[in-house]
C-alpha positions as CSV (number, residue, x, y, z in Angstrom):
1,M,-1.7,-5.7,17.0
2,F,2.1,-5.4,15.0
3,K,4.8,-6.4,17.5
4,Q,7.9,-4.6,17.2
5,S,9.8,-7.5,17.9
6,T,13.3,-7.7,16.1
7,I,16.0,-10.6,15.2
8,R,19.1,-11.1,14.4
9,L,20.2,-11.8,10.7
10,S,22.7,-14.2,11.5
11,S,19.6,-16.6,12.3
12,F,19.3,-16.4,8.9
13,S,23.2,-17.8,7.8
14,N,21.7,-21.3,5.6
15,N,19.1,-18.5,3.8
16,F,21.8,-16.5,2.3
17,D,25.5,-17.8,0.6
18,C,27.3,-15.6,3.5
19,I,26.3,-12.8,5.5
20,V,29.3,-10.1,5.2
21,R,27.4,-7.5,8.1
22,D,25.1,-9.2,11.0
23,C,22.2,-6.6,12.1
24,S,19.0,-6.7,13.5
25,F,15.9,-6.7,11.8
26,Y,12.3,-6.2,11.9
27,G,11.0,-7.6,8.7
28,V,11.4,-8.0,4.8
29,G,10.3,-5.4,2.6
30,K,10.6,-3.4,-0.4
31,I,12.9,-0.1,-0.2
32,P,9.9,2.2,-0.1
33,T,8.0,0.0,2.2
34,R,6.7,1.9,5.1
35,L,8.8,0.1,7.4
36,S,11.1,0.7,10.0
37,N,14.2,-1.5,10.4
38,K,13.8,-3.7,7.9
39,L,15.5,-6.0,5.6
40,V,16.1,-5.4,2.0
41,P,16.8,-7.0,-1.7
42,V,18.9,-4.9,-4.0
43,G,19.1,-6.9,-7.1
44,S,21.2,-3.9,-9.1
45,S,22.9,-1.2,-9.1
46,K,19.7,1.0,-10.7
47,F,18.7,0.8,-7.1
48,L,21.1,2.2,-4.8
49,P,19.8,5.6,-5.8
50,E,16.5,4.8,-4.0
51,L,18.0,2.6,-1.2
52,L,20.2,6.1,-0.4
53,R,16.6,8.1,-0.5
54,G,15.2,5.7,2.3
55,I,17.7,4.3,4.0
56,D,16.6,5.8,7.1
57,G,14.3,2.7,7.0
58,V,16.4,0.0,5.8
59,A,18.2,-2.4,8.4
60,G,19.8,-4.8,6.0
61,V,20.2,-5.1,2.3
62,I,20.6,-8.8,0.5
63,C,22.5,-8.1,-2.6
64,P,25.0,-10.3,-4.7
65,P,28.5,-10.1,-4.4
66,D,29.1,-7.3,-7.5
67,L,27.6,-5.0,-4.9
68,L,29.1,-5.2,-2.1
69,E,31.4,-2.5,-2.3
70,Q,28.7,-0.1,-2.4
71,I,26.0,-0.8,0.1
72,P,27.0,1.5,3.1
73,G,29.0,-0.2,6.1
74,H,26.7,0.5,8.7
75,L,24.2,-1.7,7.4
76,G,23.8,-5.4,7.6
77,C,24.9,-7.4,4.6
78,A,23.4,-10.7,3.5
79,I,24.9,-12.3,-0.5
80,S,23.0,-14.0,-2.3
81,N,23.2,-14.4,-6.0
82,K,18.9,-14.5,-6.1
83,P,18.8,-11.3,-3.4
84,L,14.3,-11.1,-4.5
85,E,14.0,-14.5,-3.9
86,A,16.1,-15.2,-0.7
87,A,14.0,-11.6,0.6
88,Y,11.0,-13.7,0.4
89,K,12.1,-16.9,1.4
90,L,12.2,-15.0,4.4
91,H,9.2,-13.6,4.3
92,R,7.5,-16.6,4.0
93,H,9.3,-18.0,7.1
94,L,8.1,-14.4,9.4
95,A,4.9,-14.7,8.4
96,N,4.8,-18.4,9.5
97,T,6.5,-17.6,12.8
98,K,4.0,-17.0,15.7
99,D,3.8,-14.3,17.1
100,H,6.6,-13.0,15.2
101,F,4.5,-9.6,13.6
102,W,1.3,-9.7,14.8
103,E,-0.4,-10.7,18.5
104,S,-3.4,-12.5,17.8
105,F,-7.1,-11.9,19.5
106,S,-10.5,-12.6,19.2
107,S,-11.9,-9.9,17.2
108,R,-13.9,-7.2,18.7
109,I,-17.0,-6.1,17.5
110,D,-18.7,-3.2,19.5
111,P,-22.8,-3.8,20.4
112,S,-23.4,-1.3,19.1
113,A,-22.0,-2.4,15.3
114,K,-24.6,-3.4,13.2
115,I,-23.2,-6.3,10.8
116,H,-25.4,-7.7,8.0
117,P,-26.4,-11.8,8.3
118,T,-24.7,-12.2,5.0
119,A,-21.2,-10.1,5.9
120,Y,-18.4,-11.5,6.6
121,V,-16.3,-10.7,9.5
122,A,-12.8,-12.4,10.3
123,E,-12.7,-14.5,13.6
124,S,-10.1,-13.3,15.2
125,D,-7.6,-9.9,14.1
126,V,-10.8,-7.7,13.6
127,I,-11.5,-5.2,15.4
128,I,-15.1,-2.6,14.7
129,G,-16.3,0.5,16.5
130,P,-19.2,1.6,18.1
131,G,-22.1,2.6,15.4
132,C,-20.1,0.9,12.4
133,V,-22.5,-0.4,9.7
134,I,-21.4,-3.8,7.9
135,G,-23.8,-4.3,4.9
136,P,-25.3,-7.3,2.5
137,H,-21.9,-9.8,1.7
138,A,-18.9,-7.0,2.6
139,S,-16.0,-8.8,3.9
140,I,-13.9,-7.6,6.8
141,M,-10.5,-9.7,6.5
142,E,-8.1,-10.5,9.1
143,R,-6.0,-7.3,10.6
144,V,-8.4,-4.7,10.0
145,V,-9.8,-1.8,12.3
146,L,-12.8,0.5,11.7
147,G,-13.1,3.4,13.4
148,E,-16.6,4.7,14.7
149,G,-19.2,5.1,13.0
150,T,-17.5,3.7,9.6
151,I,-20.4,2.9,6.7
152,V,-19.2,-0.7,4.5
153,G,-21.7,-1.2,2.0
154,P,-22.7,-4.1,0.0
155,N,-19.5,-6.6,-1.3
156,T,-17.2,-4.1,0.1
157,V,-13.4,-6.1,1.0
158,I,-11.8,-4.2,3.4
159,G,-8.4,-6.3,3.9
160,S,-8.0,-8.0,1.0
161,S,-4.7,-9.8,-0.2
162,A,-2.0,-7.6,-1.6
163,Y,-1.7,-8.7,-5.3
164,E,2.4,-8.9,-4.7
165,M,3.3,-11.3,-6.7
166,A,6.9,-13.6,-6.7
167,E,8.7,-16.1,-8.7
168,I,9.5,-18.2,-5.8
169,D,11.7,-21.6,-7.3
170,G,10.5,-21.3,-10.7
171,V,6.8,-20.8,-9.8
172,P,4.9,-17.6,-10.0
173,Q,3.4,-17.1,-6.7
174,L,1.4,-14.7,-4.0
175,L,3.1,-13.4,-1.2
176,D,2.3,-14.0,2.5
177,Q,0.4,-11.7,3.7
178,V,1.1,-10.1,7.3
179,G,-0.1,-6.4,7.0
180,G,-3.3,-4.4,7.6
181,V,-6.0,-1.7,7.2
182,R,-6.5,0.8,9.8
183,V,-9.6,2.7,8.7
184,G,-10.6,6.2,10.9
185,Q,-13.6,7.5,11.7
186,G,-16.4,8.4,10.2
187,C,-15.6,6.6,7.0
188,V,-18.0,5.4,3.7
189,F,-17.4,2.9,1.2
190,L,-19.9,2.2,-0.7
191,A,-20.4,-1.1,-3.1
192,G,-17.5,-3.1,-4.4
193,V,-14.9,-1.4,-2.8
194,T,-11.9,-2.7,-2.7
195,V,-9.1,-2.1,-0.2
196,A,-5.7,-4.2,0.0
197,R,-3.6,-4.5,3.1
198,S,-0.2,-4.3,3.0
199,T,2.0,-7.9,2.2
200,F,4.6,-6.9,4.6
201,A,3.9,-5.8,8.4
202,T,2.6,-2.6,8.0
203,W,-0.7,-0.8,7.8
204,T,-3.0,0.8,5.3
205,E,-4.3,3.8,6.5
206,I,-6.9,5.2,5.8
207,G,-7.6,9.0,7.6
208,D,-11.0,10.3,9.6
209,F,-14.4,11.3,6.9
210,C,-13.1,10.0,3.8
211,S,-15.8,8.5,1.2
212,F,-15.4,6.4,-1.5
213,D,-17.6,5.3,-4.8
214,N,-19.1,2.5,-6.1
215,L,-15.8,0.4,-7.1
216,V,-13.3,1.8,-6.1
217,H,-9.8,-0.1,-5.2
218,V,-7.2,1.5,-2.7
219,A,-4.1,-0.8,-3.2
220,H,-1.6,-1.9,-0.6
221,D,0.5,0.5,1.9
222,C,-1.6,3.3,0.3
223,V,-1.9,6.8,3.2
224,L,-5.2,8.7,3.1
225,G,-5.0,11.8,5.0
226,R,-8.8,12.5,6.8
227,G,-11.7,14.2,4.4
228,V,-10.7,12.1,0.8
229,K,-13.1,11.6,-1.9
230,M,-12.5,8.8,-4.6
231,T,-15.7,8.3,-6.9
232,A,-16.4,5.5,-8.8
233,C,-14.0,3.3,-10.7
234,S,-11.2,5.1,-9.7
235,M,-8.1,3.1,-8.4
236,L,-5.0,4.1,-6.0
237,S,-1.7,1.9,-7.2
238,G,0.2,0.8,-4.5
239,R,2.0,3.5,-1.7
240,V,0.1,6.4,-3.1
241,T,-0.3,8.9,-0.9
242,L,-3.1,11.5,-0.8
243,G,-3.2,14.4,1.1
244,E,-6.3,16.3,3.7
245,K,-9.3,16.9,1.0
246,A,-7.6,15.7,-1.7
247,Y,-10.5,14.3,-4.6
248,I,-9.9,11.4,-7.5
249,G,-12.5,11.7,-10.3
250,P,-14.4,8.9,-11.7
251,N,-12.3,6.3,-13.6
252,A,-9.0,8.3,-12.4
253,T,-5.6,5.9,-12.0
254,V,-2.9,7.3,-9.6
255,S,0.6,4.7,-10.0
256,N,2.2,3.6,-7.5
257,G,4.2,5.8,-4.9
258,V,2.7,8.9,-5.9
259,T,1.8,11.6,-3.0
260,I,-1.3,13.7,-4.2
261,G,-1.4,17.1,-1.9
262,A,-3.5,18.2,0.8
263,G,-6.9,19.4,-1.5
264,A,-5.6,18.7,-5.0
265,L,-8.7,17.2,-7.8
266,I,-7.9,14.5,-10.0
267,T,-10.4,15.2,-13.0
268,I,-12.0,11.8,-14.6
269,G,-10.1,9.8,-16.3
270,S,-6.5,11.3,-15.7
271,V,-3.9,8.8,-15.1
272,V,-1.6,10.0,-12.6
273,V,2.2,9.2,-12.8
274,S,3.9,11.9,-11.3
275,D,3.2,13.9,-7.9
276,V,0.8,16.8,-7.4
277,P,1.4,19.9,-5.7
278,P,-1.6,21.1,-2.3
279,G,-4.2,22.7,-4.1
280,K,-3.2,21.6,-7.8
281,R,-5.7,20.9,-10.0
282,V,-4.2,17.9,-13.1
283,T,-6.1,16.3,-16.1
284,G,-5.8,14.1,-18.7
285,N,-3.3,11.2,-19.9
286,F,-0.8,11.5,-18.3
287,A,-2.5,13.7,-15.9
288,V,-0.8,17.8,-16.3
289,D,-2.2,21.2,-14.6
290,H,-5.4,21.3,-15.9
291,S,-5.6,24.8,-18.0
292,A,-3.0,23.5,-19.7
293,F,-4.7,21.0,-21.4
294,K,-7.6,22.7,-21.8
295,R,-5.2,25.3,-24.1
296,H,-3.6,22.0,-25.8
297,I,-6.9,21.1,-26.6
298,A,-8.1,23.8,-27.6
299,S,-5.4,24.9,-29.9
300,I,-5.6,21.4,-31.4
301,G,-9.5,22.3,-32.4
302,K,-7.7,26.0,-33.8
303,T,-5.4,24.3,-35.3
304,R,-8.4,21.8,-37.6
305,Q,-10.1,25.0,-38.5
306,N,-7.3,26.0,-40.1
307,S,-6.6,23.4,-42.4
308,G,-9.7,23.2,-43.3
309,R,-10.8,19.8,-41.6
């Protein structure tokens, strides 16, 4: 399981042009990554408001020299002209440091769980609870926890890599993956569902009694409350939060970092790019209040009738 060990920024002085203020940190992450004691890259002043909003989880910053005076004085600070690349190289180093983020264990499968012969379950760092069912050709990757009675359908992958690409030394590459997926009890995943873990040292969280229709995608760092329903071909981008009993309609897309309130309903084919309050129903591309959308469509129809089309 995840460990909470920290390490001094000064231990990596060779990774930076210089270290202005030392600090203890746990791991590297983006500013909005749900991770405490993180070291974050800030490459330009446009990210400073976001840094200040999320400062409680930040231990230190990697930034270019011209931003030094704008970084809050209580944060650790390392200087690099390529802060993003420096951060990702440090992340790679920590990801390959034995037992820094995670204490490995042999996978534990409850005797009452049913695993299809063609399914893949990683040999280490998986917990499958009582009464779980893993279907044909499903894959349960490392750092996945499945709660009691969860059903995983054919060809579904729990714990796939997060889509976190970066250019390091001029080469685009997938970042090393150190996060996991934690699934509550009584969840149902039908065929072809993918749930991505976090690149960084935290969980993608699926609450109790959530259900997922065929071909649903849940990206890295999402947090889903109890009883969420996601229907066929819908998808969540990274760091989305879904409140209890939120409903995502077929082919709907939710943009990264958006919060959908408890009991909200996203209708078929909607593209959601901003937060949705609890109990709200939204429609369209980009999604707006459902009733307002219907009035808009009706007004278009009246305009066409009046114009004789």
